[in-house]
N, C-alpha and C positions, 0 to 999 in steps of 0.2 A: 345425495347431491342437493344443496340448498338452492333456493329460488334465484339468488344472484348468479350462481354458477351456471344454472340452466339458461338464464337470460344472456349471460356473457357468451356462452358457447353457441347459442342460437344466432347471435349477431356476428360471429366470426366469419361465416361465408360472405355476408354482406360487406364486411370490412375488406376482405380480400378482393372481392369483385370491384369495389370502389377503387382500390389501389391499382388493379390491372387496367381499368378503363380510364383512370385519370392520368396516370404517369407511366404505366407499364414497367415500373421499376421494382416490383416486389421481388424479393430474393429468398434463398434458402440458406439459413444460418446454422452451422454446426458449432456447438458450444462445449468447450472443455473447462469446467468450473472447478473451484476449490470450495472448502467448507466455511461455515460460520459467517463472519462479517463479509468475507470475500463473496460468498454466495448472495448475501443480502443486496450488495451493490450490483452484482451481475444481474440478479433477477429484476431489479428496477429497470435496467436497460432492456432486458428481454421482453418484459411486459409491454414496454413502449414500442418495441419492434413489432410485436404481435398486433397491437392496436393499429399500426400502420400497414397491416396486411402481410407482413413477412412471415414465412414459415420457419419456426425455431425448433431445433432438436437438440436436447441436452444429453450428452453422453456421460453417464454416471455409473458408479459401482453399486452393487446390491447391498452394501453396508453403509451407505451415505447417512449422515446424521440429519441434516436439514433439508436435503433435496428429496422431497416426498413425492414420488411419482403417482401415488394413489389418490392424491387430492385432485379434484376437478380442475383442469387447467387447459388453456389453449396452447400451452407449450407442450411439445412432444418430448417423451423421455425414451432414450435407448439405454436399457440396463444391461450391463455386462457382469458376469459372476466374479466375485472376489475370492481369493484364496484364504483370506483371513476373515474373522467374524467381527461383528459390531463390538463385542466385548473386548476383543484384541485392540480394536481401534480406540475404545474408551480408555483402556488401560494405558495405551501409548500416550494419549492426549493428557491424561492426568500426570503421568510420569514426566512428560515434556514440560508441563507448566510448573510442576514441583521443582524439577532440576533447574530450570531457568530462573525461577523466583529465588531459589537458594543461591545460585551462582551470582546473581545481581548484587549480593551482599558480600561476595568474596573479593579477592584482590583483582586488579585490572587484568592480569594475564590469565588467572584461573577462570575468571568470568568469560573472557573471550574464547578460551580453550574449550570450556564447557559448551558454549553456544555453538562453536564449530562442530563439536561431536554430535550435538542434538540435531543440527541441520543435516549432518551426514546420515544419521539414523532416519530422519524424515525423508531424505533423498532416496534411501534404499526402499522405503515403503512406496514412494511415488514411482520408482522404477519398476517395482513388482506390478503395480497397477497398470503402468504403460505397456509392459510386456504382455499382460493378459489381454489387452485390447488389440495390439498389432498382431499377436499370434492367433487371434480368433478369426479364422478365415471366413467363416460365415458372416460375422459382423462386418469385417472389412469389405467383403463383396457387396453387402447391403449398403454400406456407406459410399462405395464407388458408384453403385447404380443410382443412388439418390441425387447425384449431380448437385452437390452443394456449391454455393457461390463464394462462401467465405467461412473461415474458422475464427471464432472469437474465443480466446483463451486467457486464463489467468497466469501471469508470468511467474508466480511463485510456485507453480506446479508444472514442470516440464512434461511434454507429450503432445500438447496442442499443435506446436510447430512441426513435430514429426508427422502427425496426421495430415497436416496441410501439405507437407512435402510429398507424402505418399499419394494423396488425392489430387496433387498438382493444382491447388487453389491458393489464393492469397489468405493471409491471416493477420489478425490484429491482437494486441494485448490490452488487458485491463490490469492496472497495478497501482497500489498505494506507494509502497517503497520496499526496499530490500536492505539487508545488513550492509552498512557502509556504502549504500547505493551501488553495490557491486553489479547487480543485474542491469540497471539503467546505464551504468558507466561502461561496462565491458561488452555487453551485447547490443545495447542501443546507442552507445558512443555519445551519451549526453555528458557534456563537460561539467565538472564540479571543482572549481578552483578552491584549494584548501585555505587560501588566504582570507576568504570571506564567506565560504559556504560551510556551515557546521555539518560534520559527518553524522549520519544516522547512528544512534547509540551513544554518541559522545555527550549528549544532553547539554550541548552548548547552544548559545544564541548568537545573533549578530547585533552590533559589531563585537568582535572579539578583542580582548587585550592581548598583549604579546605572549604571556604564558598560556593563555587559552589557545592561541594560534599554534604554539608549540605542542600542546595536547592534541589539537585537531590534526596536526601533521603526523604525530605518532599513530593516531587512529588510521589515517590515510595510508601510511606505510604498512601498517599491519594488514589492513584489508587488501592492499595491492599485492603484497608479497606472501602473506601467510594464510589468508582466509579465502575459502571457496564456499559460496553459498551451497553448492551441490558438489558431490564428489565427481568432478568433471572427467577424470580419467575413465571411470566406469561408464559415464554417459557417452563419452566420445566413442568408446569401443562399441557400446550398444547401438548408437545411431549409425555407425559405420557398417555394422553387421546387417541392420535392417535395410538400409538404403543401398547396400552393395557397393559402396565407394567410401574412400577415406573422408571423414568430415568430423566436425566437433560440435558440441552442444552450443558453444558461443556463436559459431558460424551460422548454425541453423536458426537460433533465436534472433540473430542479427538481421534476418530476412523479413522481420515484421514490417508491415506497411505503415501502420500507425500505432502509437502507444497512447492509450487513454490513462493519464495519470490522475488518480483520485485525490488531488489536493488543489489548492488555489492560493492566491496571494494574500488572502485574509488570514490564512493559517501558516502557510509555508513561508520561508525566507526567500527573497528574490535570488535567482541564479540564472545562468545562461540557458538558452533554449535552442532546440532544433525544430525545423518546420514539421517534422512528422511526430512530434510530441504535443499532445493536446491536454491541457489541464482542466479537469472536470470535477474538482472537489465539491462535495455536497450535492451530487446529482440525485441522491436518494431523498433529500430533504423536501418536505411539502408542508402546506398549511395544516394546522392541527384540526382533527375531527372531534366531534363531541365525545365525552367520556361515557363509559357505562354508568347507568343511573346511580348505583350504590357508590361508585367511586366519585362521581360528581357531587353527591351529597356530602361525602366526607371532605372533599376539597372546599366546598362552599362553607362548611362549618368552621373553617380556619379564620373566617372574618378578614379583618384588615392585615393580620399577621402573614397570611399566605401560607404556601407549602414549600417543602424541600423534597426533591426527587432523588432517590438513592439507588444506584444500580452498579454492580461490578461486571456487567456484561453477560453474554451467553455462555462463555467458557468457564466462568467461576460463579457458582450460584450459592456457595456456602463458605464458612470459615470456621476456625476453632471457636469453641464455646467462650473461651476467655476473651478473644477479640470481639466476638458478637456482643458480649455483656459490656465491654468497654464502650463500644459504639452506641449501644442502646441507652446506656446511662447518660451519655453526653446528649443524645437526641432528646431524651426526656426533659432536659433542662432548657430547651429553646421554646419560644412561644408558637412557633410555626407547627403545622401538622406535617407529618412525614410519611411518604409512601416509599417503602423499602422493598426492593426486589430481593427476596431471601428465601432459600429453600432448606435451611437447616433447622435445628431445634430452636424453639422459641426462647429468646434470652430471658433470664430471670429478671433483668433490670429494665425490661421493655416498658416504656411509659405509655399512658393513655393517648398521647398525641401521635403515636406511631403505629402504622398498620403494615403487616407483612404480606407480600404477594409473591407467588411463584412466577408470575409474569405480569408486566405492566406495559401499557401502551406508551412507551417512552416519548416518542415524538409528540403525541397528543398532550401529554403532561407538560413537556417542556414548552409547548406552545400555549399553555393555559395562562391567562392573565394573572392568576394568583401565584404562579411559580416564582420563587425568590432565588433559589440556588439549586445546583445540580452536583451531587456527590458522585464521582465517577472514577473508574479505573484508568480512563484515558484512552480508550479505543477511538480510532479515527471517526467511526460512524457516529458515536455519541457526541464527540466534540463538535462535529459539523452540525448536528441537530441543535446543540446548545448555541453555536454561533448563529445559525439560521434564525433562532428564536430570541437571541440576545440574553442568554441566561449565564451568569458567572458561575465558576466551578470551584469545588474543593477536590483536588486530584489525589487519588490513592493508587498510583501506578504499581503494577505487579511484575510484568515481564515484557519482552519483545519491544515493540515501538512505543509502548505506553509511557515509560519515563521520559523519552525524548519528546513525545507529544505534549505532556504536561509541562515540560521545561519550556517549550515554545509558547504555550499559553500563559505561563507565569511571566515570561519575558515581555509579553504583550500587555501585562497588567490585568489579565482577565481571570486569573486563577491563583489559588494558594495550594501549595504542595505539602503533603505529609507522607510519612512512611507507615503503611498499614500495620506492619509488625511491631514497630517500636513506639508509635504514638500513644500518649496517655489520654485519659478522658479529658483532662484540662486542655491538652493540645488540640484535640478534635473540636471541642466546644469553642475554643478561641478562634479557630479557623472558620468555623461556621458563622460566628458572630461577625468576624472581619468581612467575609464575603457578602453577608446579608446587610450589614449596617453601614459599611463604607461605600458611599455612592460611586467612588472611582472605578470599582470593579464592574458595576453595571454600565457605567458610561463607556469604558473601554470595550466591553463586550457588544454594546449597541453600535459602536463605531465599526467593529469587525462585521457585525450583522449587516450594516449598511453597505459595506464593500461587497459582501456575499450576494446581496440582492441587486446591487447596481452593476449588472453585466449586460452587454449588448445582446447576448444569447444565453438562455438558461443552460446550465451544465448538462442536463439530460438531453436537451435538443442538440447541443454541440456533439455529444457522444454519438447520438443516433445519426446525425448528419454525416459524420466521418465513416461510420459503418456503411451507410448507403452510398457514400462517395466511392469507397473502395469497391463495392459491388458494381456500381455503374461503370467504373473505369478499369475493372479487372486488376486493381492494384493502385499504388500511389508511388511509383518508382521515381517520379520527378521530385518528390519531397525527401527522398532517401539520400543523405549526404555521402560524398565520395570517401569519407573517412573509413567506411566499412571495407574498402578495397586496399587500405594501407596497412602495412605492418606497423608494429609499435614504434620502431625507430624512424619510419617515415612520418608517422603521425606527429611525433615530437620534433620532426625536421632534423634529426641527428645526422642523416646522410647529407643534407644540404649544409648544415653547420660544419660537418667534417670536410666537405668539399671546399667550402669557403675558407676554412682554416688552412687547408692544404694549399689553396691558391695564394693566400696571404703569406704562408710560410715559404712557398716557392718564390714569390715576388721578393720577399725579404732576403732569401738566400741568393737570388740572382743579383739583386741590388748590392748586397754585401760583397759578393764575389767581384762585381764590376768595380766597386769602390776600392777593394783590395788590389785589384789588377791595376787600376789607374794609379793608385798610390805606389804600387811596386814599380810601375813604368816611370812615374815621376821621380821616385827615389833613385832609380837606376840611371836616369838621364842626368840627374843632379850630381851623382857620384862621378859620372863620366866627365862632365864639364869641370868638376873640381880637380880631377886628375890631370886634365889638359892644362 
């Protein structure tokens, strides 16, 4: 245990006492997290909750990738045994990435069909995890006795809402986005008018042309009628069996008190809001810290040319030798120094201006005054760090939300997009020079950065406020719209429209009958007078 950890843990009791004596509002938070960037965002919130004196317990499996319960931490971890190994999980993740990346280059229907099957495989794994938790009587008894005040869950991994239902406590969601916005739309009831809100995965921007709106509507219809993020029939049956009453996954998820959406209007396109949706994009962003000595020396050696930061995120750390050599040869021709997060074989064409690292302090590098550009896969965390520090990007999206994210940044004039698999050395070199030498990219990114910084409340403070709000008031039912209690035809007012049409039809029928009757009487009277 290092000195900082010892110091932190020694201060924890004092922090908690301060909380109790000052406001008496300290609570106990149970967390149902997801992996990779999801966990990074969640942990930022949890660390802040701990500093404010709250007791945080993370429920995680024994084969978690990033959630390391062995590290000294003020966060508590409740580990449950998993029926699959870490190797199984790694294999699934690699297969998941490979299939999705390949599907992205296929036809429209093949791509969406593959994505749906991948999500259903992912759904089965999540359900297995969830069953192992709720069927563990010893663990569930311990959770019941712990008297938690709230469950904080990641909406892309069902089960947190089931735990909250069993424990009879309120719950909240953290979410960036879902395919076609299906989770937010059908369980949170957040409206997404297809006339001006581009669907996730469509890679469209706003405003849309007529043909783009046609494309967007096709995506909407597909996600509305053909696509399920999770295999809901299985989840409905599972939840009904556990709770002992008929229910659905959508109904259970719809009981969330507050949704913390990890995006903001510097990045996302404007759309309608509901009062229980709070936008907290960039909550993990923070000022840059000093770099390690060796890395700082390399950065400073770049002189007035500055540096380029290159990372494809935590899920993709290497690539084919051919691609690596193409990239390295292009990087060798720019005057900037390059720090490349790469864990594969050293490329033969690697130039003296480029250094490879298995890990880089990305936020600190992006916040360094010598950074000129960021080469990224387009993950939302990296994009927000680039926005926060005002660094333009070259996007090499691979799968999931990444193409859509880069499309948004390109539409805002802050990024150039390339295809990692098909780009040539010339393409990559031209993109780098464009982003570095054309001042408009830097200007647009600095404008977005100004928006990100110019908020009445910091995103992290806003997220923590709403968690504490729900704990203080045992929920936030007054913010929950009545739409959750309506059927789909009531939501679209089809019953009202039908009733009004029936009224109009009845009125027209009666008026027509009266007119015909009057006409008939008038005609009969006229014939009678004529005969007389």
